[in-house]
MMTF fields as JSON, N, C-alpha, C and O atoms, coordinates in Angstrom:
{
  "mmtfVersion": "1.0.0",
  "mmtfProducer": "UNKNOWN",
  "numBonds": 419,
  "numAtoms": 420,
  "numGroups": 105,
  "numChains": 1,
  "numModels": 1,
  "chainsPerModel": [1],
  "groupsPerChain": [105],
  "chainIdList": ["A"],
  "bondAtomList": [4, 2, 8, 6, 12, 10, 16, 14, 20, 18, 24, 22, 28, 26, 32, 30, 36, 34, 40, 38, 44, 42, 48, 46, 52, 50, 56, 54, 60, 58, 64, 62, 68, 66, 72, 70, 76, 74, 80, 78, 84, 82, 88, 86, 92, 90, 96, 94, 100, 98, 104, 102, 108, 106, 112, 110, 116, 114, 120, 118, 124, 122, 128, 126, 132, 130, 136, 134, 140, 138, 144, 142, 148, 146, 152, 150, 156, 154, 160, 158, 164, 162, 168, 166, 172, 170, 176, 174, 180, 178, 184, 182, 188, 186, 192, 190, 196, 194, 200, 198, 204, 202, 208, 206, 212, 210, 216, 214, 220, 218, 224, 222, 228, 226, 232, 230, 236, 234, 240, 238, 244, 242, 248, 246, 252, 250, 256, 254, 260, 258, 264, 262, 268, 266, 272, 270, 276, 274, 280, 278, 284, 282, 288, 286, 292, 290, 296, 294, 300, 298, 304, 302, 308, 306, 312, 310, 316, 314, 320, 318, 324, 322, 328, 326, 332, 330, 336, 334, 340, 338, 344, 342, 348, 346, 352, 350, 356, 354, 360, 358, 364, 362, 368, 366, 372, 370, 376, 374, 380, 378, 384, 382, 388, 386, 392, 390, 396, 394, 400, 398, 404, 402, 408, 406, 412, 410, 416, 414],
  "bondOrderList": [1, 1, 1, 1, 1, 1, 1, 1, 1, 1, 1, 1, 1, 1, 1, 1, 1, 1, 1, 1, 1, 1, 1, 1, 1, 1, 1, 1, 1, 1, 1, 1, 1, 1, 1, 1, 1, 1, 1, 1, 1, 1, 1, 1, 1, 1, 1, 1, 1, 1, 1, 1, 1, 1, 1, 1, 1, 1, 1, 1, 1, 1, 1, 1, 1, 1, 1, 1, 1, 1, 1, 1, 1, 1, 1, 1, 1, 1, 1, 1, 1, 1, 1, 1, 1, 1, 1, 1, 1, 1, 1, 1, 1, 1, 1, 1, 1, 1, 1, 1, 1, 1, 1, 1],
  "groupList": [{"groupName": "MET", "atomNameList": ["N", "CA", "C", "O"], "elementList": ["N", "C", "C", "O"], "formalChargeList": [0, 0, 0, 0], "bondAtomList": [1, 0, 2, 1, 3, 2], "bondOrderList": [1, 1, 2], "singleLetterCode": "M", "chemCompType": "L-PEPTIDE LINKING"}, {"groupName": "VAL", "atomNameList": ["N", "CA", "C", "O"], "elementList": ["N", "C", "C", "O"], "formalChargeList": [0, 0, 0, 0], "bondAtomList": [1, 0, 2, 1, 3, 2], "bondOrderList": [1, 1, 2], "singleLetterCode": "V", "chemCompType": "L-PEPTIDE LINKING"}, {"groupName": "ARG", "atomNameList": ["N", "CA", "C", "O"], "elementList": ["N", "C", "C", "O"], "formalChargeList": [0, 0, 0, 0], "bondAtomList": [1, 0, 2, 1, 3, 2], "bondOrderList": [1, 1, 2], "singleLetterCode": "R", "chemCompType": "L-PEPTIDE LINKING"}, {"groupName": "GLY", "atomNameList": ["N", "CA", "C", "O"], "elementList": ["N", "C", "C", "O"], "formalChargeList": [0, 0, 0, 0], "bondAtomList": [1, 0, 2, 1, 3, 2], "bondOrderList": [1, 1, 2], "singleLetterCode": "G", "chemCompType": "PEPTIDE LINKING"}, {"groupName": "GLU", "atomNameList": ["N", "CA", "C", "O"], "elementList": ["N", "C", "C", "O"], "formalChargeList": [0, 0, 0, 0], "bondAtomList": [1, 0, 2, 1, 3, 2], "bondOrderList": [1, 1, 2], "singleLetterCode": "E", "chemCompType": "L-PEPTIDE LINKING"}, {"groupName": "LEU", "atomNameList": ["N", "CA", "C", "O"], "elementList": ["N", "C", "C", "O"], "formalChargeList": [0, 0, 0, 0], "bondAtomList": [1, 0, 2, 1, 3, 2], "bondOrderList": [1, 1, 2], "singleLetterCode": "L", "chemCompType": "L-PEPTIDE LINKING"}, {"groupName": "SER", "atomNameList": ["N", "CA", "C", "O"], "elementList": ["N", "C", "C", "O"], "formalChargeList": [0, 0, 0, 0], "bondAtomList": [1, 0, 2, 1, 3, 2], "bondOrderList": [1, 1, 2], "singleLetterCode": "S", "chemCompType": "L-PEPTIDE LINKING"}, {"groupName": "ALA", "atomNameList": ["N", "CA", "C", "O"], "elementList": ["N", "C", "C", "O"], "formalChargeList": [0, 0, 0, 0], "bondAtomList": [1, 0, 2, 1, 3, 2], "bondOrderList": [1, 1, 2], "singleLetterCode": "A", "chemCompType": "L-PEPTIDE LINKING"}, {"groupName": "TYR", "atomNameList": ["N", "CA", "C", "O"], "elementList": ["N", "C", "C", "O"], "formalChargeList": [0, 0, 0, 0], "bondAtomList": [1, 0, 2, 1, 3, 2], "bondOrderList": [1, 1, 2], "singleLetterCode": "Y", "chemCompType": "L-PEPTIDE LINKING"}, {"groupName": "THR", "atomNameList": ["N", "CA", "C", "O"], "elementList": ["N", "C", "C", "O"], "formalChargeList": [0, 0, 0, 0], "bondAtomList": [1, 0, 2, 1, 3, 2], "bondOrderList": [1, 1, 2], "singleLetterCode": "T", "chemCompType": "L-PEPTIDE LINKING"}, {"groupName": "LYS", "atomNameList": ["N", "CA", "C", "O"], "elementList": ["N", "C", "C", "O"], "formalChargeList": [0, 0, 0, 0], "bondAtomList": [1, 0, 2, 1, 3, 2], "bondOrderList": [1, 1, 2], "singleLetterCode": "K", "chemCompType": "L-PEPTIDE LINKING"}, {"groupName": "PHE", "atomNameList": ["N", "CA", "C", "O"], "elementList": ["N", "C", "C", "O"], "formalChargeList": [0, 0, 0, 0], "bondAtomList": [1, 0, 2, 1, 3, 2], "bondOrderList": [1, 1, 2], "singleLetterCode": "F", "chemCompType": "L-PEPTIDE LINKING"}, {"groupName": "ASP", "atomNameList": ["N", "CA", "C", "O"], "elementList": ["N", "C", "C", "O"], "formalChargeList": [0, 0, 0, 0], "bondAtomList": [1, 0, 2, 1, 3, 2], "bondOrderList": [1, 1, 2], "singleLetterCode": "D", "chemCompType": "L-PEPTIDE LINKING"}, {"groupName": "ASN", "atomNameList": ["N", "CA", "C", "O"], "elementList": ["N", "C", "C", "O"], "formalChargeList": [0, 0, 0, 0], "bondAtomList": [1, 0, 2, 1, 3, 2], "bondOrderList": [1, 1, 2], "singleLetterCode": "N", "chemCompType": "L-PEPTIDE LINKING"}, {"groupName": "HIS", "atomNameList": ["N", "CA", "C", "O"], "elementList": ["N", "C", "C", "O"], "formalChargeList": [0, 0, 0, 0], "bondAtomList": [1, 0, 2, 1, 3, 2], "bondOrderList": [1, 1, 2], "singleLetterCode": "H", "chemCompType": "L-PEPTIDE LINKING"}, {"groupName": "PRO", "atomNameList": ["N", "CA", "C", "O"], "elementList": ["N", "C", "C", "O"], "formalChargeList": [0, 0, 0, 0], "bondAtomList": [1, 0, 2, 1, 3, 2], "bondOrderList": [1, 1, 2], "singleLetterCode": "P", "chemCompType": "L-PEPTIDE LINKING"}, {"groupName": "ILE", "atomNameList": ["N", "CA", "C", "O"], "elementList": ["N", "C", "C", "O"], "formalChargeList": [0, 0, 0, 0], "bondAtomList": [1, 0, 2, 1, 3, 2], "bondOrderList": [1, 1, 2], "singleLetterCode": "I", "chemCompType": "L-PEPTIDE LINKING"}, {"groupName": "GLN", "atomNameList": ["N", "CA", "C", "O"], "elementList": ["N", "C", "C", "O"], "formalChargeList": [0, 0, 0, 0], "bondAtomList": [1, 0, 2, 1, 3, 2], "bondOrderList": [1, 1, 2], "singleLetterCode": "Q", "chemCompType": "L-PEPTIDE LINKING"}, {"groupName": "CYS", "atomNameList": ["N", "CA", "C", "O"], "elementList": ["N", "C", "C", "O"], "formalChargeList": [0, 0, 0, 0], "bondAtomList": [1, 0, 2, 1, 3, 2], "bondOrderList": [1, 1, 2], "singleLetterCode": "C", "chemCompType": "L-PEPTIDE LINKING"}],
  "groupTypeList": [0, 1, 2, 3, 4, 1, 5, 6, 7, 8, 2, 7, 5, 5, 2, 7, 9, 2, 10, 6, 11, 7, 3, 12, 9, 5, 0, 5, 13, 7, 6, 7, 9, 4, 1, 2, 10, 10, 11, 12, 7, 13, 2, 14, 1, 9, 6, 4, 15, 12, 16, 17, 2, 5, 5, 4, 4, 7, 18, 4, 7, 6, 14, 11, 16, 6, 9, 0, 16, 1, 17, 7, 10, 5, 13, 12, 2, 3, 3, 8, 4, 1, 10, 15, 6, 10, 3, 14, 7, 3, 7, 9, 5, 12, 16, 15, 6, 4, 4, 16, 16, 2, 10, 6, 16],
  "groupIdList": [1, 2, 3, 4, 5, 6, 7, 8, 9, 10, 11, 12, 13, 14, 15, 16, 17, 18, 19, 20, 21, 22, 23, 24, 25, 26, 27, 28, 29, 30, 31, 32, 33, 34, 35, 36, 37, 38, 39, 40, 41, 42, 43, 44, 45, 46, 47, 48, 49, 50, 51, 52, 53, 54, 55, 56, 57, 58, 59, 60, 61, 62, 63, 64, 65, 66, 67, 68, 69, 70, 71, 72, 73, 74, 75, 76, 77, 78, 79, 80, 81, 82, 83, 84, 85, 86, 87, 88, 89, 90, 91, 92, 93, 94, 95, 96, 97, 98, 99, 100, 101, 102, 103, 104, 105],
  "secStructList": [7, 2, 2, 2, 2, 2, 2, 2, 2, 2, 2, 2, 2, 2, 2, 2, 2, 2, 2, 2, 6, 6, 6, 7, 2, 2, 2, 2, 2, 2, 2, 2, 2, 2, 2, 2, 2, 2, 2, 2, 2, 2, 6, 6, 7, 7, 7, 2, 2, 2, 2, 2, 2, 2, 2, 2, 2, 2, 2, 2, 2, 2, 2, 2, 2, 2, 2, 2, 7, 7, 7, 7, 3, 3, 7, 6, 6, 1, 1, 3, 3, 7, 7, 7, 7, 1, 6, 6, 6, 6, 7, 7, 7, 7, 7, 7, 7, 2, 2, 2, 2, 2, 2, 2, 7],
  "xCoordList": [86.419, 86.426, 84.665, 84.08, 84.296, 83.096, 82.292, 81.711, 82.09, 81.108, 80.724, 79.578, 82.082, 81.871, 81.347, 80.581, 81.839, 81.332, 79.999, 79.536, 79.286, 78.029, 77.244, 76.084, 77.752, 76.656, 76.919, 75.995, 77.924, 78.408, 77.526, 76.998, 77.54, 76.313, 75.04, 74.51, 74.263, 73.2, 73.169, 72.262, 73.657, 73.709, 73.719, 73.048, 74.605, 74.137, 72.858, 72.223, 72.492, 70.982, 70.052, 69.102, 70.323, 69.142, 69.356, 68.404, 70.765, 70.775, 70.126, 69.354, 70.388, 69.736, 67.915, 67.054, 68.005, 66.183, 66.124, 65.027, 66.673, 66.158, 66.109, 65.249, 67.366, 67.494, 66.057, 65.283, 66.261, 64.956, 63.795, 62.89, 63.365, 61.734, 61.442, 60.555, 61.866, 62.43, 60.811, 60.297, 60.162, 58.979, 57.798, 56.627, 58.199, 57.337, 57.48, 58.443, 56.572, 56.671, 56.268, 56.908, 55.176, 54.974, 56.341, 56.899, 56.795, 57.765, 59.101, 59.873, 59.566, 60.613, 60.034, 60.544, 59.086, 59.041, 59.149, 59.81, 58.206, 58.285, 59.72, 59.851, 60.74, 61.91, 62.871, 63.646, 62.678, 63.813, 62.967, 63.732, 62.102, 61.379, 61.824, 62.085, 61.956, 62.651, 63.928, 64.219, 64.695, 65.802, 66.629, 67.801, 65.643, 66.214, 65.478, 66.053, 64.593, 63.982, 65.019, 65.226, 65.915, 67.033, 68.568, 69.369, 68.291, 69.933, 69.395, 70.086, 68.557, 67.979, 67.525, 67.733, 67.016, 67.101, 68.741, 68.907, 69.547, 71.048, 71.872, 73.082, 71.515, 72.244, 72.857, 73.276, 73.15, 73.528, 74.35, 74.844, 74.318, 75.584, 77.082, 77.32, 77.913, 79.31, 80.159, 81.344, 79.387, 80.592, 81.134, 80.417, 82.927, 83.161, 82.514, 82.15, 82.397, 82.126, 80.574, 80.194, 79.878, 78.438, 78.442, 77.732, 78.795, 78.818, 79.607, 79.025, 80.644, 80.875, 79.982, 80.123, 79.123, 77.792, 77.029, 76.775, 76.587, 75.467, 75.932, 75.238, 77.025, 77.384, 77.743, 77.613, 78.191, 78.16, 76.768, 76.515, 75.63, 74.136, 73.575, 72.467, 74.231, 73.667, 74.199, 73.291, 75.235, 75.975, 75.493, 75.164, 75.376, 74.378, 72.713, 71.96, 72.13, 70.989, 71.155, 70.196, 72.008, 72.25, 72.34, 71.313, 73.436, 73.567, 72.445, 72.225, 71.384, 70.189, 69.035, 68.507, 68.853, 68.29, 68.562, 67.772, 70.026, 69.768, 70.18, 70.495, 70.22, 70.604, 69.231, 69.092, 68.288, 67.406, 65.549, 64.6, 65.699, 64.33, 64.204, 64.663, 63.486, 62.968, 60.928, 59.921, 61.108, 60.074, 59.064, 59.395, 58.365, 57.089, 56.468, 56.226, 56.139, 55.219, 54.422, 54.525, 53.439, 52.239, 51.92, 51.576, 51.891, 51.96, 50.667, 49.675, 50.69, 49.692, 48.519, 47.347, 49.047, 48.076, 46.938, 46.086, 47.536, 47.25, 47.779, 47.285, 48.933, 49.962, 51.096, 51.051, 52.055, 53.271, 54.122, 53.892, 55.382, 56.485, 57.769, 57.872, 58.425, 59.895, 60.839, 61.172, 61.722, 62.841, 64.21, 64.431, 64.906, 66.166, 67.282, 67.4, 68.026, 69.33, 70.266, 69.663, 71.313, 73.048, 73.143, 73.614, 72.724, 73.13, 72.325, 72.798, 71.161, 70.525, 71.229, 70.999, 71.905, 72.51, 73.073, 73.717, 73.033, 74.062, 73.215, 73.749, 72.297, 71.374, 70.674, 69.653, 70.859, 69.661, 69.204, 69.913, 67.736, 66.658, 66.257, 65.795, 66.453, 65.846, 64.678, 64.686, 63.637, 62.543, 61.597, 61.042, 61.379, 61.235, 60.0, 58.958, 60.466, 59.141, 57.839, 57.725, 57.003, 55.473, 56.021, 55.838, 56.629, 56.858, 57.786, 57.626, 58.517, 59.336, 58.52, 58.834, 57.699, 56.762, 55.713, 55.481, 55.092, 54.247, 54.891, 54.448, 56.082, 57.244, 57.214, 57.076, 57.352, 57.797, 56.197, 56.381, 55.085, 53.969, 53.55, 52.434],
  "yCoordList": [113.926, 112.865, 112.618, 111.562, 114.029, 113.736, 113.163, 112.124, 113.767, 113.352, 112.005, 111.579, 111.193, 109.65, 109.155, 108.208, 109.869, 109.455, 109.303, 108.403, 110.663, 110.704, 109.784, 109.539, 109.183, 108.605, 107.379, 106.568, 107.036, 105.908, 105.198, 104.086, 106.24, 106.493, 106.106, 105.069, 107.019, 107.064, 105.251, 104.599, 104.808, 103.29, 102.324, 101.293, 102.702, 102.017, 101.722, 100.688, 102.948, 103.224, 102.55, 101.966, 102.591, 102.112, 100.539, 99.873, 99.923, 98.597, 97.964, 97.012, 98.408, 98.423, 98.239, 97.494, 99.244, 99.201, 98.157, 97.634, 97.578, 96.762, 95.533, 94.724, 95.263, 93.958, 93.573, 92.628, 94.666, 94.467, 94.683, 94.169, 95.32, 95.588, 94.626, 95.112, 93.456, 92.748, 92.157, 91.558, 92.44, 91.557, 92.689, 92.347, 93.702, 94.468, 95.85, 96.618, 95.917, 97.132, 98.539, 99.583, 98.197, 99.681, 100.273, 101.331, 99.107, 100.142, 100.337, 101.147, 99.523, 99.736, 101.198, 102.214, 101.32, 102.462, 103.78, 104.802, 103.412, 104.77, 104.804, 105.68, 103.911, 103.967, 104.876, 105.708, 104.554, 105.153, 106.401, 107.364, 106.666, 108.015, 108.916, 110.086, 108.313, 108.779, 109.575, 110.704, 108.216, 108.606, 109.205, 109.498, 109.474, 110.398, 112.352, 113.419, 112.222, 113.259, 113.947, 115.159, 112.767, 113.109, 114.086, 114.935, 113.381, 113.639, 115.03, 116.03, 115.119, 116.211, 117.611, 118.724, 117.525, 118.187, 119.327, 120.506, 118.323, 118.248, 118.646, 118.752, 118.829, 118.885, 120.3, 120.56, 121.208, 122.138, 122.82, 123.945, 121.595, 121.833, 121.899, 121.338, 122.435, 122.698, 122.912, 123.23, 122.695, 122.878, 121.089, 120.09, 121.222, 119.889, 119.075, 117.903, 119.977, 119.21, 118.533, 117.393, 119.621, 119.33, 118.221, 117.323, 117.807, 116.918, 115.588, 114.529, 115.839, 114.375, 114.05, 112.893, 114.838, 114.598, 113.893, 112.719, 114.403, 113.858, 112.231, 111.215, 112.374, 111.145, 110.033, 108.86, 110.299, 109.244, 108.98, 107.827, 109.964, 109.454, 108.685, 108.163, 108.568, 108.206, 106.625, 105.813, 106.264, 105.055, 104.409, 103.226, 105.354, 104.478, 104.332, 103.986, 104.622, 104.646, 103.412, 102.644, 103.085, 102.11, 101.168, 100.503, 100.81, 99.879, 99.481, 98.27, 100.437, 100.471, 99.35, 98.395, 99.881, 99.08, 97.8, 96.86, 97.851, 95.985, 95.117, 93.973, 95.667, 94.934, 94.756, 93.882, 96.087, 96.048, 96.191, 96.486, 95.806, 96.047, 94.463, 93.916, 94.145, 92.398, 92.563, 92.389, 92.924, 92.448, 90.991, 89.96, 91.046, 89.725, 89.726, 90.7, 88.14, 87.77, 87.038, 86.141, 87.363, 86.214, 85.136, 84.944, 84.225, 82.729, 82.335, 83.054, 80.756, 80.144, 79.959, 79.779, 80.036, 80.03, 81.416, 81.612, 82.158, 83.715, 84.337, 85.45, 84.014, 84.732, 85.191, 85.203, 85.538, 86.339, 85.626, 84.983, 85.671, 84.709, 85.855, 86.644, 85.808, 86.557, 85.926, 85.249, 86.137, 85.154, 86.209, 86.592, 86.448, 87.284, 86.722, 85.501, 87.52, 87.258, 86.751, 85.999, 86.511, 86.602, 87.885, 88.005, 89.002, 90.297, 90.669, 91.664, 89.983, 90.509, 89.866, 90.541, 88.846, 88.488, 89.152, 90.153, 88.913, 89.623, 91.45, 92.205, 91.952, 92.894, 93.03, 92.343, 93.966, 94.072, 95.456, 96.36, 95.605, 96.676, 96.483, 95.424, 97.587, 97.66, 97.999, 99.223, 97.627, 97.567, 98.516, 97.974, 100.154, 100.806, 99.95, 99.393, 100.078, 99.805, 100.427, 101.333, 100.216, 101.127, 102.318, 103.43, 102.266, 103.302, 104.419, 105.631, 103.98, 104.698, 105.629, 106.775, 105.053, 105.067, 106.318, 107.225, 106.177, 106.911, 108.45, 109.53, 108.045, 109.106, 110.276, 111.486, 109.694, 110.412, 110.829, 111.942, 110.681, 111.011, 112.904, 113.358],
  "zCoordList": [98.917, 99.648, 100.741, 100.98, 101.156, 101.898, 100.952, 101.264, 99.522, 98.959, 98.784, 98.639, 98.816, 98.705, 100.253, 100.432, 101.162, 102.365, 102.874, 103.574, 102.256, 102.22, 101.247, 101.58, 99.979, 99.369, 99.912, 99.848, 100.42, 101.481, 102.41, 102.408, 103.235, 104.387, 103.717, 104.115, 102.419, 102.234, 101.565, 102.081, 100.984, 100.48, 101.55, 101.507, 102.68, 103.747, 103.991, 103.782, 104.548, 105.017, 104.251, 104.773, 102.538, 101.836, 102.184, 102.591, 101.991, 102.074, 103.764, 103.652, 105.112, 106.003, 105.95, 106.418, 105.207, 105.249, 104.245, 104.439, 103.307, 102.633, 102.99, 102.641, 103.962, 104.521, 105.898, 106.045, 106.541, 107.593, 107.018, 107.676, 105.901, 105.629, 104.459, 103.758, 104.008, 102.956, 102.913, 103.858, 101.682, 101.336, 102.175, 102.343, 102.523, 103.12, 101.961, 101.954, 101.244, 100.107, 101.069, 101.197, 101.579, 102.366, 102.992, 102.701, 104.108, 104.706, 104.021, 104.534, 102.632, 102.176, 101.587, 102.058, 100.669, 100.098, 101.149, 100.961, 102.445, 103.532, 104.367, 105.221, 104.142, 104.737, 103.876, 104.349, 102.372, 101.344, 101.352, 101.293, 101.385, 101.291, 102.254, 101.975, 103.675, 104.441, 104.708, 105.102, 104.223, 103.898, 103.261, 103.501, 101.996, 101.267, 101.886, 101.671, 102.373, 102.996, 103.646, 103.589, 104.516, 105.623, 105.025, 105.413, 104.041, 103.186, 102.458, 102.648, 101.881, 101.166, 102.168, 101.684, 103.315, 104.475, 104.73, 105.043, 104.432, 105.03, 103.814, 104.01, 102.867, 101.389, 101.752, 100.624, 102.378, 101.826, 103.091, 103.171, 104.179, 105.131, 104.588, 103.519, 105.145, 104.432, 105.765, 105.87, 106.568, 107.862, 108.202, 108.249, 108.434, 108.413, 109.812, 109.713, 111.364, 112.142, 111.959, 112.225, 111.433, 111.669, 110.256, 110.709, 108.938, 108.279, 109.338, 109.573, 109.735, 110.314, 111.652, 112.049, 112.383, 113.223, 112.313, 112.585, 111.223, 110.525, 110.114, 110.099, 109.872, 108.998, 110.129, 109.778, 111.477, 112.53, 112.823, 113.169, 112.745, 112.974, 111.786, 111.918, 110.648, 109.529, 109.946, 110.122, 110.07, 110.88, 111.593, 111.515, 112.606, 114.178, 113.808, 114.718, 112.365, 112.495, 111.597, 111.672, 110.876, 109.865, 110.721, 110.849, 111.511, 112.772, 113.272, 113.244, 113.892, 114.696, 114.068, 114.638, 112.598, 111.757, 111.251, 111.157, 110.857, 111.2, 111.951, 111.622, 113.208, 114.552, 115.842, 116.697, 115.501, 116.257, 115.965, 116.691, 114.517, 113.919, 113.226, 112.223, 114.137, 113.307, 112.833, 113.52, 111.524, 111.574, 111.687, 111.101, 112.152, 112.731, 111.505, 110.792, 111.238, 109.844, 110.167, 111.003, 109.477, 109.984, 109.746, 108.58, 110.48, 110.211, 109.935, 110.056, 109.424, 108.733, 109.856, 109.525, 111.524, 112.57, 113.042, 113.908, 111.899, 112.821, 113.523, 113.706, 114.224, 115.105, 114.039, 112.809, 114.872, 114.08, 114.654, 115.678, 113.956, 114.073, 113.976, 113.036, 114.772, 114.777, 114.866, 115.839, 113.288, 113.46, 112.854, 111.705, 114.022, 114.361, 113.262, 113.156, 112.518, 112.086, 112.512, 113.277, 112.674, 112.842, 113.376, 114.507, 112.664, 112.541, 114.068, 114.617, 114.816, 115.484, 116.984, 117.988, 117.127, 117.784, 118.958, 118.643, 120.212, 121.138, 121.116, 121.93, 120.471, 120.621, 121.398, 121.353, 122.489, 123.512, 123.354, 122.913, 123.812, 124.019, 125.395, 125.819, 126.125, 127.537, 127.549, 127.682, 127.486, 127.662, 128.629, 129.584, 128.353, 129.824, 130.889, 130.545, 131.956, 132.91, 132.902, 132.076, 133.49, 133.541, 134.402, 133.907, 135.545, 136.093, 135.301, 135.446, 134.671, 133.748, 132.581, 132.257, 132.185, 131.226, 131.535, 130.735, 132.933, 133.812, 133.767, 133.376, 134.326, 134.494, 133.33, 133.504, 132.326, 130.99, 130.7, 130.207, 130.696, 130.409, 130.824, 130.574]
}
């Protein structure tokens, strides 16, 4: 059963990246390579708690990619336009203040 869950999580991540990076071959290839690299790096994990943790992380990553990443597209006026989909509705991102950024450096 665990193998099926892992394959499902892998496919969900690839679907999320294909949706978020549609039309951007560079990002599609890079994201697919990164997803594959992460799954290969954890191929030999056998501990059930570790596997469940990794599956949760994959689910969270898939959700994040689907709801928080929006690609800007160059318009005919030379600017960029962002068109969030219905999946992005209600998603919020806290942008750190300059003070928080200065403290983290």
